[in-house]
OpenMM code with the backbone's topology and positions (N, CA, C; nanometers):
from openmm import Vec3, app, unit

residues = "UNK UNK UNK UNK UNK UNK UNK UNK UNK UNK UNK UNK UNK UNK UNK UNK UNK UNK UNK UNK UNK UNK UNK UNK UNK UNK UNK UNK UNK UNK UNK UNK UNK UNK UNK UNK UNK UNK UNK UNK UNK UNK UNK UNK UNK UNK UNK UNK UNK UNK UNK UNK UNK UNK UNK UNK UNK UNK UNK UNK UNK UNK UNK UNK UNK UNK UNK UNK UNK UNK UNK UNK UNK UNK UNK UNK UNK UNK UNK".split()
positions = [
    Vec3(4.7535, -12.1865, 18.0415),
    Vec3(4.7583, -12.2565, 18.1658),
    Vec3(4.6192, -12.2974, 18.2126),
    Vec3(4.5153, -12.2330, 18.1555),
    Vec3(4.3806, -12.2691, 18.1974),
    Vec3(4.3490, -12.4156, 18.1586),
    Vec3(4.3920, -12.4598, 18.0422),
    Vec3(4.3682, -12.5981, 17.9985),
    Vec3(4.4400, -12.6933, 18.0934),
    Vec3(4.5632, -12.6583, 18.1321),
    Vec3(4.6377, -12.7436, 18.2256),
    Vec3(4.5635, -12.7511, 18.3583),
    Vec3(4.5118, -12.6389, 18.4074),
    Vec3(4.4398, -12.6409, 18.5337),
    Vec3(4.3094, -12.7224, 18.5267),
    Vec3(4.2541, -12.7374, 18.4051),
    Vec3(4.1358, -12.8221, 18.3912),
    Vec3(4.1740, -12.9684, 18.3749),
    Vec3(4.3044, -12.9990, 18.3665),
    Vec3(4.3456, -13.1382, 18.3522),
    Vec3(4.3867, -13.1748, 18.2094),
    Vec3(4.3833, -13.0781, 18.1196),
    Vec3(4.4150, -13.1036, 17.9792),
    Vec3(4.5625, -13.0938, 17.9462),
    Vec3(4.6473, -13.0827, 18.0446),
    Vec3(4.7920, -13.0801, 18.0236),
    Vec3(4.8585, -13.1257, 18.1498),
    Vec3(4.9849, -13.1479, 18.1432),
    Vec3(5.0589, -13.1995, 18.2590),
    Vec3(5.1479, -13.0933, 18.3178),
    Vec3(5.1297, -13.0567, 18.4429),
    Vec3(5.2233, -12.9660, 18.5068),
    Vec3(5.3565, -13.0377, 18.5374),
    Vec3(5.3515, -13.1709, 18.5446),
    Vec3(5.4717, -13.2504, 18.5666),
    Vec3(5.4677, -13.3659, 18.4658),
    Vec3(5.5822, -13.4157, 18.4253),
    Vec3(5.5884, -13.5258, 18.3261),
    Vec3(5.5157, -13.6502, 18.3739),
    Vec3(5.5059, -13.6692, 18.5051),
    Vec3(5.4402, -13.7904, 18.5590),
    Vec3(5.2871, -13.7782, 18.5621),
    Vec3(5.2362, -13.6593, 18.5341),
    Vec3(5.0893, -13.6380, 18.5412),
    Vec3(5.0135, -13.7001, 18.4248),
    Vec3(4.8825, -13.7070, 18.4391),
    Vec3(4.7976, -13.7627, 18.3328),
    Vec3(4.7276, -13.6457, 18.2600),
    Vec3(4.6736, -13.6743, 18.1441),
    Vec3(4.6038, -13.5754, 18.0597),
    Vec3(4.4602, -13.6195, 18.0428),
    Vec3(4.3667, -13.5286, 18.0641),
    Vec3(4.2253, -13.5493, 18.0340),
    Vec3(4.1990, -13.4931, 17.8955),
    Vec3(4.1886, -13.5789, 17.7952),
    Vec3(4.1756, -13.5391, 17.6558),
    Vec3(4.0355, -13.4834, 17.6253),
    Vec3(3.9456, -13.4854, 17.7203),
    Vec3(3.8103, -13.4319, 17.6952),
    Vec3(3.7989, -13.2826, 17.7229),
    Vec3(3.9026, -13.2255, 17.7825),
    Vec3(3.8946, -13.0800, 17.8159),
    Vec3(3.9726, -12.9989, 17.7152),
    Vec3(3.9172, -12.8838, 17.6800),
    Vec3(3.9853, -12.7957, 17.5859),
    Vec3(3.9075, -12.6673, 17.5661),
    Vec3(3.9622, -12.5778, 17.4893),
    Vec3(3.8923, -12.4587, 17.4417),
    Vec3(3.8691, -12.4818, 17.2928),
    Vec3(3.7527, -12.4410, 17.2423),
    Vec3(3.7264, -12.4466, 17.1003),
    Vec3(3.6523, -12.3185, 17.0599),
    Vec3(3.6425, -12.2978, 16.9299),
    Vec3(3.5703, -12.1840, 16.8732),
    Vec3(3.6153, -12.0518, 16.9370),
    Vec3(3.7471, -12.0355, 16.9486),
    Vec3(3.8046, -11.9178, 17.0146),
    Vec3(3.8024, -11.7962, 16.9209),
    Vec3(3.7613, -11.6824, 16.9737),
    Vec3(3.7725, -11.5572, 16.9019),
    Vec3(3.9203, -11.5270, 16.8801),
    Vec3(3.9520, -11.4718, 16.7643),
    Vec3(4.0886, -11.4411, 16.7309),
    Vec3(4.1178, -11.2914, 16.7476),
    Vec3(4.2424, -11.2559, 16.7619),
    Vec3(4.2830, -11.1159, 16.7753),
    Vec3(4.2270, -11.0375, 16.6579),
    Vec3(4.1542, -10.9296, 16.6885),
    Vec3(4.0995, -10.8451, 16.5851),
    Vec3(3.9568, -10.8777, 16.5462),
    Vec3(3.9039, -10.9929, 16.5923),
    Vec3(3.7632, -11.0275, 16.5615),
    Vec3(3.6692, -10.9267, 16.6243),
    Vec3(3.5649, -10.8987, 16.5569),
    Vec3(3.4602, -10.8096, 16.6107),
    Vec3(3.3711, -10.8910, 16.7048),
    Vec3(3.3615, -10.8488, 16.8295),
    Vec3(3.2793, -10.9198, 16.9284),
    Vec3(3.1879, -10.8204, 16.9991),
    Vec3(3.0784, -10.8721, 17.0524),
    Vec3(2.9906, -10.7879, 17.1322),
    Vec3(2.9379, -10.8774, 17.2477),
    Vec3(2.8426, -10.8228, 17.3222),
    Vec3(2.7931, -10.8969, 17.4406),
    Vec3(2.7255, -11.0285, 17.4021),
    Vec3(2.6840, -11.0458, 17.2767),
    Vec3(2.6156, -11.1696, 17.2320),
    Vec3(2.7150, -11.2731, 17.1816),
    Vec3(2.8400, -11.2353, 17.1633),
    Vec3(2.9428, -11.3277, 17.1089),
    Vec3(3.0170, -11.3977, 17.2210),
    Vec3(3.0427, -11.5269, 17.2008),
    Vec3(3.1286, -11.5934, 17.2989),
    Vec3(3.2744, -11.5760, 17.2559),
    Vec3(3.3627, -11.5645, 17.3549),
    Vec3(3.5031, -11.5569, 17.3260),
    Vec3(3.5664, -11.6946, 17.3007),
    Vec3(3.5057, -11.7962, 17.3614),
    Vec3(3.5530, -11.9345, 17.3452),
    Vec3(3.4496, -12.0284, 17.4016),
    Vec3(3.4504, -12.1510, 17.3546),
    Vec3(3.3689, -12.2570, 17.4163),
    Vec3(3.4646, -12.3368, 17.5035),
    Vec3(3.4256, -12.3524, 17.6306),
    Vec3(3.5126, -12.4215, 17.7267),
    Vec3(3.4530, -12.5601, 17.7554),
    Vec3(3.5323, -12.6612, 17.7294),
    Vec3(3.4961, -12.8012, 17.7550),
    Vec3(3.5671, -12.8441, 17.8828),
    Vec3(3.4967, -12.8564, 17.9925),
    Vec3(3.5573, -12.8901, 18.1216),
    Vec3(3.4836, -13.0106, 18.1827),
    Vec3(3.5516, -13.0821, 18.2694),
    Vec3(3.4944, -13.2015, 18.3329),
    Vec3(3.3963, -13.1687, 18.4426),
    Vec3(3.4121, -13.0555, 18.5059),
    Vec3(3.3221, -13.0184, 18.6158),
    Vec3(3.2835, -12.8686, 18.6052),
    Vec3(3.1751, -12.8340, 18.6690),
    Vec3(3.1300, -12.6926, 18.6716),
    Vec3(3.2373, -12.6060, 18.7355),
    Vec3(3.3008, -12.6540, 18.8421),
    Vec3(3.4023, -12.5751, 18.9122),
    Vec3(3.5210, -12.5461, 18.8204),
    Vec3(3.5634, -12.6479, 18.7495),
    Vec3(3.6765, -12.6275, 18.6555),
    Vec3(3.6371, -12.5334, 18.5418),
    Vec3(3.5126, -12.5445, 18.4992),
    Vec3(3.4634, -12.4520, 18.3962),
    Vec3(3.4683, -12.3078, 18.4442),
    Vec3(3.4223, -12.2878, 18.5677),
    Vec3(3.4210, -12.1509, 18.6273),
    Vec3(3.5646, -12.0975, 18.6344),
    Vec3(3.6593, -12.1797, 18.6775),
    Vec3(3.7987, -12.1358, 18.6838),
    Vec3(3.8532, -12.0964, 18.5464),
    Vec3(3.8250, -12.1800, 18.4465),
    Vec3(3.8712, -12.1509, 18.3133),
    Vec3(3.8068, -12.0260, 18.2567),
    Vec3(3.6786, -12.0047, 18.2823),
    Vec3(3.6067, -11.8861, 18.2334),
    Vec3(3.6695, -11.7593, 18.2965),
    Vec3(3.7009, -11.7675, 18.4233),
    Vec3(3.7646, -11.6533, 18.4932),
    Vec3(3.9032, -11.6267, 18.4325),
    Vec3(3.9766, -11.7298, 18.3989),
    Vec3(4.1073, -11.7128, 18.3414),
    Vec3(4.0979, -11.6462, 18.2028),
    Vec3(3.9998, -11.6852, 18.1225),
    Vec3(3.9792, -11.6213, 17.9910),
    Vec3(3.9453, -11.4755, 18.0113),
    Vec3(3.8558, -11.4430, 18.1023),
    Vec3(3.8188, -11.3033, 18.1261),
    Vec3(3.9390, -11.2189, 18.1704),
    Vec3(4.0286, -11.2772, 18.2525),
    Vec3(4.1459, -11.2028, 18.2961),
    Vec3(4.2444, -11.1819, 18.1812),
    Vec3(4.2491, -11.2745, 18.0848),
    Vec3(4.3476, -11.2697, 17.9771),
    Vec3(4.3066, -11.1879, 17.8566),
    Vec3(4.1804, -11.1476, 17.8497),
    Vec3(4.1312, -11.0812, 17.7309),
    Vec3(4.0945, -10.9367, 17.7605),
    Vec3(4.1296, -10.8484, 17.6704),
    Vec3(4.0894, -10.7094, 17.6782),
    Vec3(4.0017, -10.6793, 17.5574),
    Vec3(3.8833, -10.6260, 17.5814),
    Vec3(3.7921, -10.5923, 17.4742),
    Vec3(3.7827, -10.4385, 17.4682),
    Vec3(3.8027, -10.3840, 17.3458),
    Vec3(3.7981, -10.2388, 17.3299),
    Vec3(3.7293, -10.2026, 17.2009),
    Vec3(3.7117, -10.0762, 17.1783),
    Vec3(3.6397, -10.0285, 17.0585),
    Vec3(3.7314, -10.0199, 16.9374),
    Vec3(3.8610, -10.0149, 16.9583),
    Vec3(3.9527, -10.0063, 16.8451),
    Vec3(4.0180, -10.1394, 16.8149),
    Vec3(4.0420, -10.1617, 16.6853),
    Vec3(4.1023, -10.2879, 16.6425),
    Vec3(4.2515, -10.2831, 16.6837),
    Vec3(4.3023, -10.3939, 16.7349),
    Vec3(4.4439, -10.3976, 16.7760),
    Vec3(4.5379, -10.3901, 16.6567),
    Vec3(4.6585, -10.3432, 16.6838),
    Vec3(4.7601, -10.3355, 16.5782),
    Vec3(4.8086, -10.4766, 16.5466),
    Vec3(4.8179, -10.5068, 16.4199),
    Vec3(4.8637, -10.6377, 16.3755),
    Vec3(5.0123, -10.6556, 16.4125),
    Vec3(5.0446, -10.7760, 16.4536),
    Vec3(5.1841, -10.8085, 16.4830),
    Vec3(5.2315, -10.9145, 16.3849),
    Vec3(5.3608, -10.9175, 16.3529),
    Vec3(5.4083, -11.0170, 16.2587),
    Vec3(5.3939, -11.1601, 16.3142),
    Vec3(5.3748, -11.2556, 16.2273),
    Vec3(5.3621, -11.3970, 16.2703),
    Vec3(5.4971, -11.4449, 16.3201),
    Vec3(5.6031, -11.4032, 16.2522),
    Vec3(5.7405, -11.4385, 16.2951),
    Vec3(5.7986, -11.3134, 16.3625),
    Vec3(5.8278, -11.3291, 16.4897),
    Vec3(5.8787, -11.2137, 16.5671),
    Vec3(6.0257, -11.1846, 16.5326),
    Vec3(6.1071, -11.2872, 16.5287),
    Vec3(6.2500, -11.2667, 16.5036),
    Vec3(6.3102, -11.3986, 16.4578),
    Vec3(6.4042, -11.3918, 16.3643),
    Vec3(6.4719, -11.5101, 16.3159),
    Vec3(6.6057, -11.5222, 16.3907),
    Vec3(6.6309, -11.6374, 16.4453),
    Vec3(6.7567, -11.6652, 16.5149),
    Vec3(6.8412, -11.7609, 16.4283),
    Vec3(6.9602, -11.7161, 16.3945),
    Vec3(7.0453, -11.7975, 16.3073),
    Vec3(7.1385, -11.8850, 16.3853),
] * unit.nanometer
topology = app.Topology()
chain = topology.addChain("A")
for resn in residues:
    res = topology.addResidue(resn, chain)
    for name in ("N", "CA", "C"):
        topology.addAtom(name, app.Element.getBySymbol(name[0]), res)
């Protein structure tokens, strides 16, 4: 939802999309990170939108000393 709040998605079908905003170079689940590593590069139209997206990333990510348990790519098959 952070990309939508930056204008990179439509909360309603009638809305417009700013194709210049996005996240790139995102750390993946299980990647080793430290204080010198970025979790993602945020491309935002304004400083305020960048700050909002950075706060959303910080709220969504948990960093710990142990590697997370791997989860299957396919959760469940529905026939």
